N, C-alpha and C positions, 0 to 999 in steps of 0.2 A: 593710472599708470604714470610713473615718474620717469622711467628710464627706457630708452630704446637701444637694444644691443643688436649690432649687425655682425653676423658671422657668415661670410660668403663661402667658407670651406669647412663646414662642421665635420665632426668625426664621431665614430663610436670608439671611445677610449677604453683600452684594456690595460689594467694595472696588475702586474704580477710581482710578488715579493719572493725573491729567490736568493738565498744566502750562498755566498761563495760561487757566484756565477762564473762558469768557464765555457769557452767556445768549444764546439765539437764534442759535447758529451751530453748525456741524458740528465735532466733535472726534473724533480718532482715538486709540485707545490704542496707544502706540508699541511696547509690549513685552508678550508674554503674561504675564510676571510682574507687570505692572501691572494685571491684572484677576484678582481672587481671589474665589472663592465658598466660604463655609464656614458651619458652624452658628453661630448667634448667639442673643442674649438674655443678660442680665447673669449669671444663675446658670449658664447653660451655659458662658459665657466663663470663669467662675471654675473650673468643673470642668476645662476645657481647660488653664488655666494651672497648676492644681494637679497635673495629670498630668505636666507638665514638671518639677515639683518632687518627683516620685515619690510623690505622695499620692493614694490611691484615693478615688473618690467615686461616689455614686449620683445621677444626674440625673433629676428627675421634672418633670412639668408637662403641658401639653396640646400635642399635635401633630395635624395634619390634612392629608388629601389627599396629592397627589403630592409637594408641597414638604415636608410633614412627614416623608414616607418618606425623602427625600433627606437631610434634617437628621439623622435618627436613624442612618441608615447611615453617613453621613460621620463622625458623632460616635464611633461604634464603631470606625471605621477609624483615628481619630487616636491612640487609645491603649487598650490592654487594661485600663488602670487606671480607665477610665470605664465604669460600668455604667448602664443606662437602664431606666426603668419608667414610660414616658409613658402618659397616657390618650389614646386616639386618637379624633379627631372626624371628621365628614364634611367640614366646611368646611376650606378651605385655610389652612395656616400662612402667616403674613405674610412679606413680603420687606422687607429694609432695604437702602438704598443709601447708601454713603458715598463721596463724590468728594473725593479728597485732591489739593490743588493746592500742591505744595511751592514753586513759584515765588512765589506770593502768600501762602504760609503760612496756608492756610485749609482747613477741612473743611466740606463741604456735605453734610448728612444728610437723607435722605428716608425716613421710617419709616411703614410701613403700620399699620393699626389691629389687624388680627388677627381670628380667627373668634369667633363667639358660643358660649358654653357654657351648658349647662342645669344644673338642680339635680342631676340624675342624674350628670352629668359631675363636678360638684363633690364629690358623695358618693364617687365612685370615686377621685378624687384624694385625698380625705381618708383613704381606706382604705390607699392606697399610701404616703401620707405617714406614717401610723402604723406601718406595717410597717418603713419605712426608718428611723424614729426608733430602733427597737430596736437598730440596728447602728451608729448614728452617734454621734460625740462632739460634732460641730459641725454646726449647721444654718444654711445660707445661703439667705435668702429675698430675692429682688431683682428689680427691673425693673417694667415696666408689667404690667397685667392685661388680658385680653380682655373683651369685652362679656359681661355676665351675672354677673360676680364682684362680690359685695357689698363695700362700703367697709370692713367690719370683718373681712374674711377673713384678711388678714395678721395682725391681732391674734389671731384664733382660732388660727392656726397657731403663733404665738409662744407663746401661753399653754400650748398642748399640749406644745410642745417644752420649755419651761422646767419644766413639771410633771414631765417625765421627766429633769430635771437636765441638759439640754443647753445648750451655749453657742449663743446665737442671734444671728446677724449679719443685719441688714436694710439694704438700700439701695433706696430708692424716693423718691417725693415725693408731695405732696398729702395728701388726707384719709386715703387708704389707709395711708400711712406714719405720719402723725400719730396715728392711732388705735392703731397698733401700738406706738409709743413711749409713748403715754398708758396702755397696758395694764400698763406696768412690766415686761414680759416680754422686752424686747429687751436683749441683753447689749452688743452693739456696733451703733451706729446711724450710718448715713452717708446724709444726705439727698442726692438726686441733683439738683444745682443747675444742670445743663447748660442747661435751657430757661428757668428763671425764678429770679431771685435773691430768693426769698421763702420764709419758713419760719414756720409757726404764725401766719400772717396778718401777719407783719412784714417790711418791706422790708430787705434786706441790702445795704449799700453801703460801710460803713466797718468797719475791723477790729474795733471794739468791738461792732458788731452781730453779727458772726460768732462772736465770743467768747461773747456773751450767748446766742446760739442754741445753741452747743455746751454751755454750762453749764446751759441750760434742759433739755436732753435728759438730762443727768446727774441733775438734780433730780427727774426723773420715774422714776428707777430704773435707768437704763442704767449700765454700768460704763465705757464709753468712747464718745465721740462724735467723728466725723471730719467736719469741715465744710470743703469746698474754699473757700479765700479768694480766691486768684488762681491763674493758671496755675502759678506757681512757689511756691505756699505753701498749706498746710492748717493750720487750727486744730484742735488735738487737746485734748479735755478728758477727764479721768478723775475719780474721786472724790478724787484727790490734788492736783488743780490743772488748769491749762490752759496750753498752749504754742503757739507759732507755729513750725511746721516750714517752712523756706524752702530751696529748692535753691540751690546755690552758683553754678550756671551757668544761662544762659537756656535755656528749653525752647521749641522752635518749636511754635506752635499746631497745625501740620499733623502733629505727632508725638504728639498726645494720644490717638489712637485706641487703646483698650484699657488705658490707664493706670489708670483708675478700678477696673476689674476686677482688674488686677494688684495694686493697693493692697489690695483686699479679700482676695485670695488670700494676700498676704504676711502680713496680720494673722492670717488663719485658720491658716496654717502655724505661726506662733509660738505661738498659743493652744493648738494641739493638744499641744504639748510643755510649755508653761508656762501653764496655764489662768488663773492669777491675775496674770500679769505684763503688764498692759495697756500700760504705757509702752514696754517693749521690743517689744511687738507693733506699736505705732505706728511705731517706728523701722524695723522690718522691712517694714512696709507702705509706708512712704515710699521705702525703698531699692528695693522691687519696682517701684513706679510709675516711679521714675527709670530703672531698668533697661529697662523697657518703652518709655520715651520715646526710647531710642536708635534705635528703628526706626520707619519710616513706617507699616507695616502692623502688624496684630495678630500677634504671634509668641509661642510658648511660651518664656518666659525660663527660665534655669537658675538653680540655687542659686549657682553661681559668679558669674553676672552680677549677682545681687542683692548678694552679698558685696562685689563690686567697687564697688558704688554706695553702700555704707554711709557713705562719707566725703564724699559729694557734697551734703550738706545741713547746715544749721545749725539749732539749736534755741534759741528765745528764751522764757524763762519769762514768762507773762502774769499768772498769779495763783498 
């Protein structure tokens, strides 16, 4: 097992493709292929994508109720390269709904909150995390957290992982993410800016704001920061400088589902084989995101699809 993924708030993801979506009217899904149900949550998504790249992983987090059972069973069915060690709760795992409208180039997402966890649940999770650490080279901690998880919990996980010499990749937002970054134990940091263009209390609107945010992450001890600037561009910062990666072709907004998780998986894949080559990891990450954007729904991309996408973006040196 090469990678440990931590998803504290998994979900059963339902993806529906509905053309010309309108509020307050009946819509029918035209094709069974346009209604998909699969395991979700950002860390779980990374495990799924890594399995398509032939990389084994152990997925941990909290699951509960009937929905949690469905999520775990389906995850095991997807690939034998995905192992699981979830902590089971009584309350139901959440459901997330994504309605993709290709005619209007939109994605409408409805995400549930998730179950509450107790101190005993957190202690059990920590025990499984520490066991998983012994077998992993890279730890991915990402997504939202359920009720009952303290704001410094990601920072605690990161500090333990770094103390064991692991590469630590974190994608989240808010105080939970910021405390992790401020701990100095995050190797690769990717703020999740889908819901709010704000980071460390600062509004992000112009390119220089995104660059400053990425460089601030590096100043706190991270080796690489990935900050989504626009649909077709990311700001990447390392200890060597900062760059703007821009796709050469327009990407439809309705094709963005899963691209962020593919980006993380691409970076992880490269870092497994070249742990200190962050710039090449950033290029692999961008190519993986572009490869995923070729599809409306979330799919497991292949190494061949990533390699074909390596020429589809440009790089501009910012500093």
